[in-house]
C-alpha positions in Angstrom: -33.8 -34.6 -47.0 -33.4 -35.6 -43.5 -34.3 -33.1 -40.8 -31.4 -31.7 -38.9 -31.8 -31.7 -35.0 -32.0 -28.2 -33.9 -30.1 -28.8 -30.6 -27.4 -30.6 -32.5 -27.1 -27.8 -34.9 -26.6 -25.2 -32.2 -24.1 -27.5 -30.3 -22.0 -27.8 -33.4 -22.1 -24.0 -34.2 -21.0 -23.6 -30.5 -18.1 -26.0 -30.8 -17.0 -24.4 -34.1 -17.2 -20.9 -32.5 -15.3 -21.9 -29.4 -12.6 -23.5 -31.5 -12.3 -20.4 -33.8 -12.1 -18.2 -30.6 -9.5 -20.4 -29.0 -7.5 -20.4 -32.3 -7.6 -16.5 -32.4 -6.5 -16.2 -28.8 -3.7 -18.4 -29.3 -2.5 -16.6 -32.3 -2.8 -13.2 -30.4 -0.7 -14.6 -27.6 -3.6 -14.2 -25.1 -4.1 -16.6 -22.0 -7.1 -18.9 -22.4 -8.6 -20.3 -19.1 -8.9 -24.1 -19.0 -9.4 -26.7 -16.4 -5.7 -27.4 -16.3 -4.5 -23.9 -16.7 -6.8 -21.3 -15.5 -6.3 -17.6 -16.6 -4.3 -15.6 -13.8 -4.7 -11.7 -13.8 -1.4 -9.9 -14.2 -0.9 -7.6 -11.2 2.2 -6.1 -12.8 3.5 -2.5 -11.7 4.1 0.1 -14.1 5.9 3.4 -13.3 3.5 6.3 -12.1 4.0 10.0 -11.3 4.3 10.3 -7.4 2.8 13.9 -7.6 -0.2 12.8 -9.4 -0.8 9.9 -7.1 -0.5 12.1 -4.1 -3.1 14.5 -5.4 -5.5 11.6 -6.2 -4.9 10.2 -2.7 -5.7 13.4 -1.1 -9.1 13.7 -3.1 -10.0 10.2 -2.2 -9.5 10.4 1.5 -13.0 11.5 2.5 -14.4 8.4 0.9 -12.7 5.9 3.3 -9.6 7.2 5.2 -6.0 6.7 5.1 -5.6 3.0 4.1 -8.4 3.3 1.5 -7.0 6.4 -0.2 -3.4 5.1 -0.4 -4.5 1.9 -2.0 -7.1 3.7 -4.1 -4.6 6.4 -5.1 -2.0 4.0 -6.5 -4.5 1.4 -8.0 -6.5 4.2 -9.5 -3.6 5.6 -11.2 -2.6 2.0 -12.6 -6.3 1.6 -13.6 -6.2 4.8 -15.7 -2.9 3.7 -17.3 -3.3 -0.1 -17.9 -7.0 -0.8 -17.1 -7.6 -4.3 -15.7 -7.1 -6.1 -13.4 -6.6 -2.9 -11.5 -10.0 -1.4 -12.3 -11.8 -4.4 -10.9 -9.9 -4.3 -7.5 -12.4 -4.0 -4.6 -10.7 -1.0 -2.8 -13.8 -0.6 -0.5 -12.2 -3.5 1.6 -9.5 -1.2 2.5 -11.8 1.1 4.6 -11.2 -1.2 7.5 -7.6 0.3 7.9 -8.8 3.8 9.0 -7.9 5.0 12.4 -5.3 2.2 13.0 -7.6 -0.7 12.0 -11.2 0.2 12.7 -10.4 3.1 15.0 -8.3 0.8 17.2 -5.2 3.1 17.0 -2.8 0.3 16.1 -1.0 0.2 12.7 -1.4 3.3 10.7 -3.4 2.9 7.4 -0.6 4.5 5.4 1.8 1.6 6.4 -0.8 -1.0 6.3 -2.0 0.0 2.7 1.4 0.6 1.4 2.7 -2.6 2.6 -0.3 -4.4 1.1 0.5 -2.9 -2.3 4.1 -3.8 -1.9 3.0 -7.3 -1.2 0.8 -7.4 -4.3 3.8 -6.5 -6.6 6.3 -8.7 -4.6 4.1 -11.8 -3.8 6.9 -14.3 -4.8 9.3 -16.0 -2.6 12.0 -15.3 -1.2 10.7 -12.3 0.8 13.8 -10.3 1.3 13.0 -7.6 -1.3 9.4 -7.3 0.0 10.5 -6.7 3.5 13.3 -4.4 2.6 10.8 -2.2 0.7 8.4 -2.2 3.7 11.2 -1.4 6.1 12.2 1.6 3.9 8.6 2.8 4.2 8.6 2.3 7.9 11.7 4.1 8.6 10.6 7.0 6.4 7.3 7.4 8.3 9.0 7.0 11.8 11.8 9.6 11.2 10.5 12.1 8.7 8.6 15.4 9.7 5.3 14.8 8.1 3.0 15.8 6.6 4.9 17.6 3.9 2.3 17.5 1.1 0.4 20.8 0.5 -2.6 20.5 -1.6 -3.5 23.2 -4.0 -7.0 23.7 -2.3 -6.9 22.6 1.2 -10.5 21.6 2.3 -10.5 20.9 6.0 -7.7 23.2 7.4 -5.3 25.7 5.9 -2.2 24.2 7.3 -1.0 21.1 9.1 2.0 21.4 11.3 4.6 18.6 10.6 5.9 16.4 13.5 8.0 13.3 13.7 5.9 10.4 14.7 8.5 8.0 16.1 6.1 5.2 15.7 3.9 3.5 13.0 1.2 3.0 15.5 -1.7 5.5 14.8 -2.4 6.5 18.5 1.2 7.3 19.1 1.7 9.1 15.8 -1.4 11.2 16.4 -0.4 11.9 19.9 3.0 13.3 18.8 1.2 15.5 16.3 -1.2 16.8 18.9 1.6 17.8 21.1 3.4 19.6 18.3 0.3 21.3 17.0 -1.8 22.0 20.1 -4.7 20.6 18.4 -7.2 17.8 19.6 -7.1 14.3 18.0 -10.8 14.9 16.9 -10.3 18.3 15.3 -10.5 19.2 11.7 -6.9 20.2 11.8 -6.0 16.6 12.8 -8.3 15.1 10.1 -6.4 17.4 7.4 -3.1 16.3 8.8 -4.0 12.6 8.2 -5.3 13.3 4.9 -2.1 15.0 3.8 -0.3 12.2 5.5 -1.9 9.6 3.2 -0.9 11.7 0.4 2.8 11.7 1.5 2.5 8.0 2.0 1.2 7.2 -1.4 4.0 9.4 -3.0 6.7 7.6 -0.9 5.4 4.3 -1.9 5.2 5.1 -5.8 8.8 6.4 -5.4 9.9 3.0 -3.9 8.0 1.1 -6.5 9.6 3.3 -9.2 13.0 2.7 -7.9 12.3 -1.3 -7.7 11.1 -1.1 -11.2 14.2 0.5 -12.4 16.3 -2.0 -10.6 17.7 0.6 -8.1 18.7 -1.3 -4.8 16.5 -0.9 -1.8 18.3 -2.0 1.2 15.7 -1.4 4.0 18.3 -0.1 6.4 17.0 0.4 10.0 17.9 3.3 12.3 21.1 2.7 14.3 19.0 2.6 17.5 16.7 -0.1 16.4 19.5 -2.0 14.8 21.4 -2.0 18.2 18.2 -3.5 19.8 18.0 -6.3 17.3 21.8 -7.0 17.7 21.0 -7.9 21.3 17.5 -9.1 21.4 17.2 -10.6 17.8 17.5 -14.1 16.4 21.5 -14.2 16.8 21.7 -13.4 20.5 18.8 -13.5 23.1 16.0 -14.3 20.5 13.2 -12.7 22.6 12.2 -10.0 20.1 11.0 -9.8 16.7 11.0 -6.1 15.6 11.8 -3.5 13.0 9.7 -0.7 14.1 11.0 1.9 16.6 11.5 0.1 19.9 11.5 3.3 22.0 7.8 3.9 21.1 6.9 1.2 23.6 10.1 0.7 25.8 11.8 3.4 27.6 14.6 3.4 30.1 15.7 5.8 32.8 19.5 6.2 32.6 21.5 3.6 30.8 20.1 0.4 29.2 20.2 -2.4 31.7 
C-alpha cells in the first residue's frame, strides 16, 4: 500500500471542509466572502424605544461626553436587539466630539453624533432624505427649550433649567444656557445640562429614524427666518452663502436688514 503524503491529506480535508461550509452557507442564504464579492456588514436600522435609548445615553455620558453617548446610546440598543455589526462598532472614536469637537466649542456633539448615525443608515445617493433628516434635527435643537429629559436619579445636579440655544454651535448654546440659568460654563450644573441634552438628542434621533423606518415623510423644513436668508443669499440669487443653521447666531443687524 502506498504511503499517503500527510500534507496532501490535510490539504484535501481542508478543501472538502471549505466546500461543505460554502454549500451550507449558500443553502442558508448567508453571504460568503470571496475575492470577487467580499461580505459587507449590514448596518440596517430597526425600530427602537426612544425613552430607553435616552436613559442609556444619560448613563453613558460620563464615559465620553455628548457625541459618544448619543452614538453609543443608539448603537448599544441596536447591538442588544440585533447583535452584529453594531456590537463591534468602535464607539470610542466618538469621544472627539465632546465640547464641540475636542473642546473647541464648534459643532455640538449631539448634532455631530446624530448626523453621523443618520449618515450610517442613509449612506446611499441621492442625499435629499439624509439632509432632510439632519435639517429636522438641527431645527429642533435650535428652537426647542432644552433639556427636557428628567432622569429617574439625577447624578450631578438636581435640576437643569431649559433654554433655547438658537445655534448648533457648542459655545453659543452653552452661553445661552448660562444666561438663562445663572450658572458657570464649568459648573456641575452645566455638565448635568449637557448630559440631559444628549439624552434628549438621542431620543429625538430615534424618533426621526422610527418615522423614516415607517415611511413617514420627513421634510426638513427650515425656520421662516433662515429660509428668507437662503432665498436671498442662496444658490438661486446672490450665491454667496451655503447655510441651513440659524444665521442670526453669527450675523446681527441694527434696524432693518440692509
